[in-house]
C-alpha positions as CSV (number, residue, x, y, z in Angstrom):
1,M,0.0,0.0,0.0
2,A,1.4,3.4,-1.0
3,A,1.9,6.0,1.7
4,P,-0.7,8.8,1.6
5,S,0.5,11.8,-0.3
6,T,1.2,15.1,1.5
7,R,1.6,17.2,-1.6
8,G,-0.3,20.4,-1.4
9,R,-0.9,20.1,2.3
10,P,0.5,22.6,4.8
11,E,3.2,21.0,6.9
12,Q,2.0,20.4,10.4
13,Q,4.1,22.0,13.1
14,R,5.3,19.5,15.7
15,P,5.1,20.7,19.3
16,E,8.5,21.3,20.8
17,Q,9.5,18.4,22.9
18,Q,10.6,19.2,26.5
19,P,13.4,17.1,28.0
20,S,12.1,14.5,30.4
21,P,13.0,15.2,34.0
22,A,15.7,13.0,35.4
23,R,14.3,10.1,37.3
24,E,15.4,9.5,40.8
25,P,16.9,6.0,41.4
26,F,14.7,5.4,44.5
27,D,11.1,5.8,45.6
28,R,10.7,9.2,47.4
29,S,7.6,7.9,49.1
30,Q,9.6,5.2,50.9
31,V,12.6,7.3,51.7
32,E,13.1,10.3,54.0
33,V,16.3,12.3,53.6
34,R,17.3,14.4,56.6
35,R,20.1,17.0,56.1
36,S,22.2,18.1,59.1
37,A,24.6,21.0,59.3
38,R,26.5,19.1,62.0
39,R,27.4,16.4,59.5
40,S,30.4,17.2,57.4
41,R,31.2,13.9,55.6
42,T,29.4,11.0,57.1
43,V,26.2,9.4,55.6
44,S,24.0,6.9,57.5
45,A,20.7,5.2,57.0
46,Y,18.3,3.1,59.0
47,R,14.7,1.6,58.8
48,E,11.9,3.5,60.6
49,G,8.7,1.5,60.2
50,D,7.9,1.2,56.5
51,R,10.3,4.0,55.6
52,T,14.1,4.4,55.2
53,V,15.7,7.4,56.8
54,V,19.0,8.6,55.3
55,L,21.1,11.2,57.1
56,I,23.3,13.4,54.9
57,P,25.4,16.6,55.3
58,A,23.4,19.7,54.6
59,R,25.9,21.0,52.0
60,M,25.4,17.9,49.7
61,S,24.1,18.6,46.2
62,H,21.0,17.0,44.8
63,A,23.1,14.7,42.5
64,E,25.2,13.6,45.5
65,E,22.1,13.0,47.5
66,Q,20.6,10.7,44.8
67,R,23.9,8.8,44.6
68,W,24.3,8.3,48.3
69,V,20.6,7.4,48.9
70,A,20.7,4.7,46.3
71,Q,24.0,3.4,47.7
72,M,22.6,3.3,51.3
73,L,19.5,1.5,50.2
74,E,21.6,-1.1,48.5
75,K,23.7,-1.4,51.6
76,L,20.7,-1.9,53.9
77,A,19.2,-4.4,51.6
78,A,22.4,-6.4,51.6
79,Q,22.6,-6.3,55.4
80,E,19.0,-7.5,55.7
81,S,19.6,-10.3,53.1
82,R,22.3,-11.8,55.3
83,R,20.0,-12.3,58.2
84,V,18.7,-15.8,58.2
85,L,16.3,-16.7,61.1
86,G,16.6,-20.2,62.7
87,D,13.5,-22.3,63.2
88,D,13.0,-21.1,66.8
89,A,13.3,-17.5,65.6
90,L,10.8,-18.2,62.9
91,V,8.3,-19.3,65.4
92,A,8.9,-16.2,67.5
93,R,8.6,-13.9,64.4
94,A,5.4,-15.7,63.4
95,R,3.8,-14.9,66.8
96,E,4.9,-11.3,66.5
97,L,3.3,-11.0,63.1
98,S,0.1,-12.7,64.2
99,V,-0.2,-10.2,67.1
100,A,0.6,-7.2,64.9
101,Y,-1.7,-8.0,61.9
102,L,-4.0,-10.9,62.8
103,G,-5.0,-10.0,66.3
104,G,-3.0,-12.9,67.7
105,R,-5.6,-15.4,66.4
106,A,-3.1,-17.4,64.2
107,Q,-1.1,-19.6,66.5
108,P,1.2,-22.0,64.6
109,A,2.5,-25.2,66.4
110,Q,5.6,-25.3,64.2
111,V,7.4,-23.1,61.7
112,R,10.5,-24.3,59.9
113,W,12.6,-24.1,56.8
114,V,12.4,-26.9,54.3
115,T,14.5,-27.7,51.2
116,N,11.9,-29.7,49.2
117,Q,9.6,-26.8,48.1
118,N,10.9,-25.8,44.7
119,S,7.5,-25.0,43.3
120,R,6.2,-22.8,46.1
121,W,7.5,-20.2,48.6
122,G,5.6,-21.5,51.6
123,S,2.9,-23.9,52.7
124,C,0.8,-24.8,55.8
125,T,-1.3,-27.5,57.1
126,P,-4.2,-25.9,59.1
127,S,-5.2,-29.2,60.7
128,E,-1.7,-29.6,62.3
129,R,-1.0,-25.8,62.5
130,T,2.3,-26.3,60.9
131,I,4.0,-23.8,58.5
132,R,7.0,-24.5,56.2
133,L,9.0,-21.9,54.3
134,S,11.1,-22.6,51.3
135,H,14.8,-22.3,51.8
136,R,14.9,-20.1,48.6
137,L,13.6,-17.3,50.8
138,Q,16.8,-17.3,52.8
139,G,18.8,-14.2,51.9
140,M,15.8,-12.2,50.7
141,P,14.8,-9.0,52.4
142,E,13.2,-9.3,55.8
143,Y,9.9,-7.8,54.7
144,V,9.6,-10.4,51.9
145,V,10.0,-13.3,54.4
146,D,7.5,-11.6,56.7
147,Y,5.0,-11.4,53.9
148,V,5.3,-15.1,53.1
149,L,5.1,-16.0,56.8
150,L,2.1,-13.8,57.3
151,H,0.5,-15.3,54.2
152,E,0.8,-18.7,55.7
153,L,-0.4,-17.5,59.1
154,A,-3.5,-16.2,57.4
155,H,-4.1,-19.7,56.0
156,L,-4.4,-21.0,59.6
157,L,-7.6,-18.8,59.8
158,V,-8.8,-19.0,56.2
159,P,-7.7,-22.1,54.2
160,D,-8.6,-20.8,50.7
161,H,-7.7,-17.6,48.7
162,G,-11.1,-16.1,48.8
163,P,-12.0,-12.4,49.7
164,D,-11.9,-13.2,53.5
165,F,-8.3,-14.4,53.1
166,W,-7.1,-11.3,51.2
167,A,-8.8,-9.1,53.7
168,L,-6.5,-10.4,56.4
169,L,-3.4,-9.3,54.5
170,E,-4.6,-5.7,53.9
171,A,-3.2,-4.6,57.2
172,Y,0.4,-5.5,56.2
173,P,1.8,-2.3,54.6
174,R,4.4,-4.1,52.4
175,T,2.2,-6.7,50.7
176,E,2.4,-5.1,47.3
177,R,6.1,-4.4,47.6
178,A,6.9,-7.9,48.7
179,R,4.8,-9.4,45.9
180,G,6.6,-7.1,43.4
181,Y,10.0,-8.3,44.7
182,L,8.9,-12.0,44.3
183,E,7.5,-11.3,40.9
184,G,11.0,-10.0,39.9
185,V,12.7,-13.1,41.3
186,V,10.2,-15.3,39.4
187,S,10.8,-13.4,36.1
188,A,14.6,-13.4,36.5
189,A,15.1,-17.0,37.6
190,R,11.9,-18.7,36.6
191,L,11.4,-19.8,40.2
192,P,8.0,-20.7,41.9
193,H,4.9,-18.6,41.4
194,I,4.4,-15.8,43.9
195,P,2.6,-16.9,47.1
196,G,-1.2,-17.1,46.7
197,A,-1.5,-15.1,43.5
198,R,-5.1,-14.0,43.1
199,H,-5.4,-16.0,39.9
200,A,-4.1,-19.2,41.5
201,D,-6.3,-22.3,41.4
202,P,-8.0,-22.6,44.8
203,A,-8.7,-26.3,44.2
204,E,-5.0,-27.4,44.2
205,P,-5.0,-31.1,45.1
206,G,-3.2,-32.4,48.2
207,P,-3.8,-32.8,51.9
208,E,-2.5,-29.3,52.8
209,E,-3.5,-25.8,51.8
210,S,-0.5,-24.1,50.2
211,C,0.7,-21.1,48.4
212,G,1.6,-21.5,44.8
């Protein structure tokens, strides 16, 4: 097919394109930068609830701020990824999460790491009140492990993935962030599906209700 002729038509003037603003290498809504005149060279960062606080010298330029914030976020993530809870610590953490987000109603009898779950991140057996987490989670950020653990705790109260189940997870502020992290892992390494995806088949066979 021939291209339409433009002969005899006035040339249309294209609007002048404005340069796109530079994108920051981090999410401002999750980071609070605090400048201090008493700081001359040092930069530090720590977690404060669902936010990350980065302390920098007041004289630092915006470009330097961006570079240092990104660097400190990577450093914190690396530190968190090295923390691997033992089975006893997992039980204690599960109880903390249950109290914080489920009113303390989910009380597991056992929580442990397993190495035979290559097609799921976690699973639970409500009748026995046992929870198992895949060893593949070890080394991932703490909030990701917390999400999977909370997901399995919710299954102790609601065995399926219906609306009542998802309502239990609404209180956890990092649900979407954790799911996004796991989606990235799945895409990059073709690992298990993210826990309890809303499109997952609720009629998965087997004696236990599991994420997959």
